[in-house]
Steps between C-alpha positions, in 0.01 A plus 500: 500500500484422133122506508498838674767662281347420164204737532724769644742471209213513251359814658837678469604369158187597303513879568871497421427354156234764439742777591760362260241474222377855559853640492572306183181627333581856604854458370363391163232771495729800557713447185191435292334822624820695443530362149136578419534858627817551300346343192215749508738799478634622166874561476687769310878483460674828421818531295687643800447172687206603718194281527146625574184305579137605477205485262550598135211729403590641159773564246435787262714753316821351642380526863428201726265545796577275796275499808702424814409467868802705607498802266153509343480505120832585338593571137803333340665584168493191280856573380625457859335156540699182436211251503165410662318208657129456574237228512227746396314460174584814299422655163819585309467753218796503262362747245171646382386175340662235722387408852585173674361337814769385738431251782820601679832682457835341579848656537720523192836658410540871579252721320260219411227276643353160412126471428340174613203419281447140406786258433727748321649775721593819318780738601460865401676827574335713768534812287295331225195482729267796446250408770470242773185476712265265682198375302184647650234247603154534350341451840672679788439420865540856624680811376463849640672805361443872525638849491453823700629828359482864602561767235517879511522783248585855601489796260570860583467739209223753462296266722594275790386141427546199728381156390515186717405150393480174699460168316446157653471189282481136602453171316423157643511184287355175633439205274303615195386821673672839503397794719621856433435802723614851399446831680618855427469825692583827321524835679598823323511865606554815298600822680409331829146429374381143459477410130466121500397243758413167344487142625479200269476129579451192284474126560535237228441125521644286219415135441745322270334271247827388338863591557449823301128578489311629802167663584512833684244659732578853618354765730628858501409794724608865469426782743592856399423767760557801276392418146142516378500122452525390863461120495544228243413131530601254229423127477660307216547146373673346201784284365872555541821353363834455684789517251762419762551496876850404618804625688559765231155658528141473384280614213124456481206664323125487558180624338201573724137598470417743781206660673574852629324714760581872536399732782547874436543787745150622418352166609430388144561132426591334173534132404635359175696207357846504344780281370864523607828357383770487769861384528752426775870472413825490693851388404811462715836582344864492608455223754180653645678825581251689282131443433305646210123501539187625329133457580179664393174473313309650210123524541219564255165590667182391326362856509529774239625772736839335571728376223774321697691502829874431539667431836861381487820497704859404415819515697839372606598356837861477615563242772712651776500162678283188513193691630543878437479682167504848346216559254467732201156498343279684254119506504267596217125547538294600197127531439339593168137609530244747368532704820872559450826308502724416793871450437691474827864387518734497797844367589592382850803368687462292813621223725340169579527151641419171334462136592 
Protein backbone atom coordinates (compact mmCIF):
# COMPACT_ATOMS: atom_id res chain seq x y z
CA UNK A 1 0.00 0.00 0.00
CA UNK A 2 2.81 2.35 0.81
CA UNK A 3 4.28 1.89 -2.63
CA UNK A 4 0.94 2.62 -4.29
CA UNK A 5 0.06 5.64 -2.13
CA UNK A 6 3.26 7.58 -2.60
CA UNK A 7 2.68 8.46 -6.25
CA UNK A 8 -0.95 9.26 -5.54
CA UNK A 9 0.00 11.62 -2.73
CA UNK A 10 2.61 13.30 -4.92
CA UNK A 11 0.10 13.86 -7.71
CA UNK A 12 -2.32 15.58 -5.31
CA UNK A 13 0.20 17.55 -3.25
CA UNK A 14 2.03 19.32 -6.11
CA UNK A 15 -1.01 21.15 -7.60
CA UNK A 16 -2.05 22.17 -4.10
CA UNK A 17 1.31 23.86 -3.57
CA UNK A 18 0.99 25.66 -6.91
CA UNK A 19 -2.45 26.95 -5.97
CA UNK A 20 -1.14 28.26 -2.65
CA UNK A 21 1.79 29.95 -4.40
CA UNK A 22 -0.47 31.56 -7.00
CA UNK A 23 -2.85 32.89 -4.35
CA UNK A 24 0.09 34.24 -2.38
CA UNK A 25 1.55 35.95 -5.46
CA UNK A 26 -1.83 37.44 -6.31
CA UNK A 27 -2.23 38.60 -2.72
CA UNK A 28 1.11 40.38 -2.93
CA UNK A 29 0.42 41.79 -6.40
CA UNK A 30 -2.92 43.47 -5.61
CA UNK A 31 -1.55 45.84 -2.92
CA UNK A 32 1.43 46.69 -5.09
CA UNK A 33 -0.82 47.53 -8.07
CA UNK A 34 -3.13 49.54 -5.84
CA UNK A 35 -0.20 51.45 -4.41
CA UNK A 36 1.27 52.15 -7.85
CA UNK A 37 -2.07 53.41 -9.18
CA UNK A 38 -2.54 55.65 -6.16
CA UNK A 39 1.04 56.90 -6.39
CA UNK A 40 0.47 58.05 -9.95
CA UNK A 41 -2.42 60.33 -8.94
CA UNK A 42 -1.79 63.84 -7.61
CA UNK A 43 -3.61 64.84 -4.44
CA UNK A 44 -5.07 68.20 -3.46
CA UNK A 45 -6.29 68.84 0.08
CA UNK A 46 -8.77 71.68 0.51
CA UNK A 47 -9.06 73.84 3.62
CA UNK A 48 -12.61 72.61 4.22
CA UNK A 49 -11.30 69.06 4.69
CA UNK A 50 -12.09 67.66 1.25
CA UNK A 51 -9.49 65.75 -0.70
CA UNK A 52 -9.32 65.53 -4.52
CA UNK A 53 -7.16 63.35 -6.75
CA UNK A 54 -6.22 63.76 -10.39
CA UNK A 55 -3.47 65.18 -12.58
CA UNK A 56 -2.14 68.67 -11.86
CA UNK A 57 -1.92 70.52 -15.19
CA UNK A 58 -1.19 74.14 -14.33
CA UNK A 59 -1.22 76.82 -11.67
CA UNK A 60 -1.47 80.38 -12.95
CA UNK A 61 -2.98 83.61 -11.69
CA UNK A 62 -4.15 81.97 -8.46
CA UNK A 63 -6.01 79.16 -10.29
CA UNK A 64 -5.04 75.47 -10.17
CA UNK A 65 -6.17 73.18 -13.00
CA UNK A 66 -6.74 69.58 -11.94
CA UNK A 67 -7.66 66.91 -14.51
CA UNK A 68 -9.87 64.24 -12.95
CA UNK A 69 -11.48 61.07 -14.30
CA UNK A 70 -14.78 61.85 -12.56
CA UNK A 71 -15.42 65.54 -13.36
CA UNK A 72 -13.09 66.41 -16.24
CA UNK A 73 -10.75 69.37 -15.77
CA UNK A 74 -11.74 71.54 -12.81
CA UNK A 75 -10.41 74.91 -11.61
CA UNK A 76 -9.56 75.47 -7.94
CA UNK A 77 -8.81 78.77 -6.19
CA UNK A 78 -5.36 78.55 -4.64
CA UNK A 79 -6.60 80.35 -1.50
CA UNK A 80 -9.00 77.44 -0.85
CA UNK A 81 -6.21 74.82 -1.06
CA UNK A 82 -4.49 73.57 2.10
CA UNK A 83 -1.61 71.67 0.47
CA UNK A 84 -0.59 69.47 -2.50
CA UNK A 85 1.21 66.24 -3.27
CA UNK A 86 2.60 64.96 -6.58
CA UNK A 87 5.47 62.89 -7.91
CA UNK A 88 5.56 64.89 -11.15
CA UNK A 89 8.57 66.97 -12.10
CA UNK A 90 7.29 70.56 -12.21
CA UNK A 91 8.60 74.05 -12.92
CA UNK A 92 7.84 76.43 -10.03
CA UNK A 93 7.96 80.15 -10.83
CA UNK A 94 8.15 82.36 -7.74
CA UNK A 95 8.58 85.71 -9.51
CA UNK A 96 9.67 87.15 -12.84
CA UNK A 97 13.32 86.25 -12.31
CA UNK A 98 13.11 83.07 -10.20
CA UNK A 99 12.07 79.64 -11.49
CA UNK A 100 12.90 76.36 -9.75
CA UNK A 101 12.70 72.76 -10.92
CA UNK A 102 10.93 70.50 -8.47
CA UNK A 103 11.20 66.70 -8.61
CA UNK A 104 8.11 66.29 -6.43
CA UNK A 105 5.75 68.13 -4.08
CA UNK A 106 4.97 66.94 -0.57
CA UNK A 107 2.24 68.01 1.90
CA UNK A 108 3.03 70.80 4.33
CA UNK A 109 1.10 72.87 6.90
CA UNK A 110 -2.07 74.60 5.68
CA UNK A 111 -1.46 77.08 2.89
CA UNK A 112 1.99 75.75 1.99
CA UNK A 113 3.78 72.93 0.14
CA UNK A 114 7.24 71.35 0.30
CA UNK A 115 9.42 71.29 -2.83
CA UNK A 116 11.63 68.21 -3.19
CA UNK A 117 14.73 69.07 -5.17
CA UNK A 118 17.97 67.51 -4.06
CA UNK A 119 18.84 66.87 -0.42
CA UNK A 120 17.29 70.07 0.98
CA UNK A 121 13.46 70.22 0.85
CA UNK A 122 12.00 73.71 0.76
CA UNK A 123 8.61 74.72 2.18
CA UNK A 124 6.89 77.70 0.56
CA UNK A 125 3.48 79.35 0.73
CA UNK A 126 1.10 78.40 -2.07
CA UNK A 127 0.12 82.02 -2.61
CA UNK A 128 3.78 82.87 -3.30
CA UNK A 129 3.78 80.63 -6.40
CA UNK A 130 3.06 82.61 -9.56
CA UNK A 131 3.10 79.65 -11.93
CA UNK A 132 3.33 75.90 -11.68
CA UNK A 133 3.52 73.73 -14.80
CA UNK A 134 5.00 70.61 -16.33
CA UNK A 135 8.30 71.01 -18.21
CA UNK A 136 7.71 70.40 -21.90
CA UNK A 137 9.91 67.72 -23.49
CA UNK A 138 12.02 68.70 -26.48
CA UNK A 139 10.96 65.56 -28.33
CA UNK A 140 7.29 64.63 -28.00
CA UNK A 141 5.88 61.23 -28.88
CA UNK A 142 2.54 62.52 -30.14
CA UNK A 143 0.43 65.61 -29.51
CA UNK A 144 -2.64 66.63 -31.46
CA UNK A 145 -4.60 69.80 -30.86
CA UNK A 146 -7.04 71.84 -32.88
CA UNK A 147 -9.94 74.24 -32.99
CA UNK A 148 -13.14 74.61 -35.03
CA UNK A 149 -15.07 77.89 -34.90
CA UNK A 150 -18.08 79.33 -36.68
CA UNK A 151 -18.56 83.11 -36.71
CA UNK A 152 -21.27 85.38 -38.05
CA UNK A 153 -21.77 89.12 -38.52
CA UNK A 154 -25.16 90.63 -39.32
CA UNK A 155 -25.68 94.31 -40.16
CA UNK A 156 -28.92 95.97 -41.09
CA UNK A 157 -28.66 99.67 -41.80
CA UNK A 158 -29.00 101.21 -45.23
CA UNK A 159 -27.90 97.80 -46.55
CA UNK A 160 -28.51 94.26 -45.34
CA UNK A 161 -25.15 92.48 -44.82
CA UNK A 162 -24.66 88.90 -43.63
CA UNK A 163 -21.16 87.50 -43.16
CA UNK A 164 -20.40 83.88 -42.19
CA UNK A 165 -16.97 82.44 -41.47
CA UNK A 166 -15.87 78.85 -40.73
CA UNK A 167 -12.34 78.19 -39.46
CA UNK A 168 -10.70 74.81 -38.87
CA UNK A 169 -7.15 74.55 -37.53
CA UNK A 170 -5.20 71.48 -36.45
CA UNK A 171 -1.65 70.83 -35.26
CA UNK A 172 0.13 67.51 -34.86
CA UNK A 173 3.53 67.23 -33.15
CA UNK A 174 5.54 64.01 -33.42
CA UNK A 175 9.17 63.87 -32.41
CA UNK A 176 11.04 66.73 -34.09
CA UNK A 177 8.29 67.23 -36.69
CA UNK A 178 5.25 69.50 -36.48
CA UNK A 179 2.35 69.51 -38.94
CA UNK A 180 -0.17 72.37 -39.13
CA UNK A 181 -3.30 72.42 -41.30
CA UNK A 182 -5.56 75.51 -41.47
CA UNK A 183 -8.68 76.09 -43.57
CA UNK A 184 -11.14 78.99 -43.77
CA UNK A 185 -14.38 79.48 -45.67
CA UNK A 186 -15.87 82.99 -45.88
CA UNK A 187 -19.34 83.69 -47.30
CA UNK A 188 -20.88 87.18 -47.37
CA UNK A 189 -24.05 88.62 -48.89
CA UNK A 190 -25.20 92.20 -49.28
CA UNK A 191 -28.89 92.92 -49.96
CA UNK A 192 -29.35 89.20 -50.70
CA UNK A 193 -26.64 89.34 -53.39
CA UNK A 194 -23.46 87.31 -52.99
CA UNK A 195 -20.53 89.60 -52.19
CA UNK A 196 -17.80 87.21 -51.01
CA UNK A 197 -17.18 83.50 -51.38
CA UNK A 198 -13.62 82.56 -50.59
CA UNK A 199 -11.88 79.36 -49.53
CA UNK A 200 -8.34 79.27 -48.13
CA UNK A 201 -6.19 76.33 -47.03
CA UNK A 202 -2.60 76.05 -45.88
CA UNK A 203 -0.30 73.25 -44.75
CA UNK A 204 2.98 73.78 -42.92
CA UNK A 205 5.66 71.23 -42.02
CA UNK A 206 8.21 72.25 -39.38
CA UNK A 207 11.41 70.35 -38.61
CA UNK A 208 12.99 71.32 -35.29
CA UNK A 209 16.76 71.69 -35.45
CA UNK A 210 17.15 72.64 -31.77
CA UNK A 211 14.68 73.17 -28.95
CA UNK A 212 13.89 76.66 -30.32
CA UNK A 213 14.97 76.80 -33.96
CA UNK A 214 13.05 75.03 -36.72
CA UNK A 215 12.82 75.00 -40.51
CA UNK A 216 9.40 75.64 -42.04
CA UNK A 217 7.97 74.52 -45.38
CA UNK A 218 4.53 75.88 -46.27
CA UNK A 219 1.95 75.56 -49.04
CA UNK A 220 -1.04 77.91 -49.29
CA UNK A 221 -4.01 77.88 -51.66
CA UNK A 222 -6.75 80.51 -52.06
CA UNK A 223 -9.83 80.28 -54.26
CA UNK A 224 -12.03 83.37 -54.66
CA UNK A 225 -15.10 82.91 -56.86
CA UNK A 226 -16.03 86.58 -57.13
CA UNK A 227 -12.89 88.70 -57.15
CA UNK A 228 -10.78 89.33 -60.23
CA UNK A 229 -7.92 87.37 -58.66
CA UNK A 230 -9.46 83.90 -58.65
CA UNK A 231 -6.68 81.54 -57.50
CA UNK A 232 -3.46 81.91 -55.58
CA UNK A 233 -0.77 79.29 -54.97
CA UNK A 234 2.12 79.99 -52.62
CA UNK A 235 5.12 77.78 -51.81
CA UNK A 236 7.49 78.97 -49.10
CA UNK A 237 10.48 77.82 -47.06
CA UNK A 238 12.61 79.40 -44.36
CA UNK A 239 13.72 79.44 -40.72
CA UNK A 240 11.55 79.90 -37.64
CA UNK A 241 12.05 80.42 -33.92
CA UNK A 242 9.86 79.10 -31.06
CA UNK A 243 10.04 81.48 -28.08
CA UNK A 244 7.93 79.24 -25.86
CA UNK A 245 5.47 76.36 -26.05
CA UNK A 246 3.97 75.25 -22.73
CA UNK A 247 0.72 74.91 -20.81
CA UNK A 248 0.29 78.71 -20.84
CA UNK A 249 0.48 79.07 -24.62
CA UNK A 250 2.85 79.39 -27.55
CA UNK A 251 4.72 82.07 -29.48
CA UNK A 252 6.69 81.51 -32.66
CA UNK A 253 7.86 83.56 -35.65
CA UNK A 254 9.16 82.59 -39.07
CA UNK A 255 10.62 84.25 -42.17
CA UNK A 256 10.00 82.61 -45.55
CA UNK A 257 11.03 83.04 -49.16
CA UNK A 258 8.02 82.26 -51.35
CA UNK A 259 7.10 81.55 -54.94
CA UNK A 260 3.62 82.82 -55.89
CA UNK A 261 1.33 81.92 -58.77
CA UNK A 262 -1.75 84.03 -59.56
CA UNK A 263 -4.62 83.15 -61.89
CA UNK A 264 -6.98 86.02 -62.82
CA UNK A 265 -10.59 85.93 -64.00
CA UNK A 266 -9.48 86.93 -67.48
CA UNK A 267 -7.24 83.84 -67.71
CA UNK A 268 -4.04 85.83 -67.27
CA UNK A 269 -1.33 84.21 -65.14
CA UNK A 270 1.39 85.83 -63.09
CA UNK A 271 4.33 84.34 -61.17
CA UNK A 272 6.69 86.15 -58.82
CA UNK A 273 8.74 85.68 -55.65
CA UNK A 274 8.22 87.31 -52.26
CA UNK A 275 9.33 87.30 -48.65
CA UNK A 276 7.02 87.03 -45.64
CA UNK A 277 7.33 87.43 -41.91
CA UNK A 278 4.68 85.58 -39.90
CA UNK A 279 3.81 85.06 -36.23
CA UNK A 280 1.61 82.75 -34.16
CA UNK A 281 0.79 83.68 -30.55
CA UNK A 282 -1.66 82.50 -27.93
CA UNK A 283 -1.77 82.95 -24.15
CA UNK A 284 -4.10 81.41 -21.58
CA UNK A 285 -5.11 83.52 -18.59
CA UNK A 286 -7.22 83.06 -15.46
CA UNK A 287 -6.67 79.31 -15.24
CA UNK A 288 -7.27 78.76 -18.98
CA UNK A 289 -10.71 80.34 -18.79
CA UNK A 290 -9.65 82.92 -21.39
CA UNK A 291 -7.33 82.66 -24.38
CA UNK A 292 -5.76 85.59 -26.20
CA UNK A 293 -4.44 84.86 -29.67
CA UNK A 294 -2.96 86.60 -32.69
CA UNK A 295 -1.62 85.29 -35.97
CA UNK A 296 -0.76 86.76 -39.32
CA UNK A 297 1.90 87.67 -41.82
CA UNK A 298 3.42 90.63 -43.62
CA UNK A 299 4.57 90.02 -47.19
CA UNK A 300 6.78 92.00 -49.54
CA UNK A 301 6.55 90.87 -53.21
CA UNK A 302 9.67 91.18 -55.35
CA UNK A 303 7.76 93.15 -58.01
CA UNK A 304 7.34 96.91 -58.36
CA UNK A 305 3.55 96.90 -58.72
CA UNK A 306 2.84 95.72 -55.13
CA UNK A 307 4.40 97.37 -52.10
CA UNK A 308 3.30 95.06 -49.28
CA UNK A 309 0.51 92.73 -48.14
CA UNK A 310 -0.81 92.43 -44.56
CA UNK A 311 -3.06 89.58 -43.38
CA UNK A 312 -3.67 89.37 -39.64
CA UNK A 313 -6.21 88.13 -37.10
CA UNK A 314 -6.53 88.62 -33.33
CA UNK A 315 -9.15 87.55 -30.86
CA UNK A 316 -10.31 86.32 -27.48
CA UNK A 317 -11.77 82.92 -26.64
CA UNK A 318 -13.81 82.31 -23.50
CA UNK A 319 -13.95 78.67 -22.39
CA UNK A 320 -17.53 77.70 -21.57
CA UNK A 321 -16.30 74.23 -20.55
CA UNK A 322 -13.35 71.95 -21.31
CA UNK A 323 -14.16 71.77 -25.06
CA UNK A 324 -16.54 74.64 -26.05
CA UNK A 325 -15.68 78.33 -26.36
CA UNK A 326 -17.14 81.68 -27.42
CA UNK A 327 -14.88 83.64 -29.77
CA UNK A 328 -14.52 87.35 -30.44
CA UNK A 329 -12.13 88.16 -33.27
CA UNK A 330 -10.98 90.96 -35.54
CA UNK A 331 -9.46 90.52 -39.02
CA UNK A 332 -7.45 93.05 -40.99
CA UNK A 333 -6.43 92.61 -44.63
CA UNK A 334 -4.44 95.35 -46.34
CA UNK A 335 -2.73 95.58 -49.72
CA UNK A 336 -0.70 98.55 -50.95
CA UNK A 337 -0.11 98.57 -54.71
CA UNK A 338 0.06 100.82 -57.75
CA UNK A 339 -3.39 99.63 -58.83
CA UNK A 340 -5.03 100.82 -55.61
CA UNK A 341 -5.09 99.99 -51.92
CA UNK A 342 -7.21 97.45 -50.10
CA UNK A 343 -8.03 98.07 -46.44
CA UNK A 344 -10.62 95.58 -45.19
CA UNK A 345 -11.47 95.17 -41.50
CA UNK A 346 -14.21 93.12 -39.90
CA UNK A 347 -15.27 91.99 -36.43
CA UNK A 348 -16.96 88.65 -35.76
CA UNK A 349 -18.44 86.73 -32.84
CA UNK A 350 -18.76 82.97 -32.93
CA UNK A 351 -18.73 79.65 -31.14
CA UNK A 352 -16.30 76.80 -31.43
CA UNK A 353 -14.88 73.58 -30.07
CA UNK A 354 -11.30 72.74 -29.21
CA UNK A 355 -9.22 69.73 -28.30
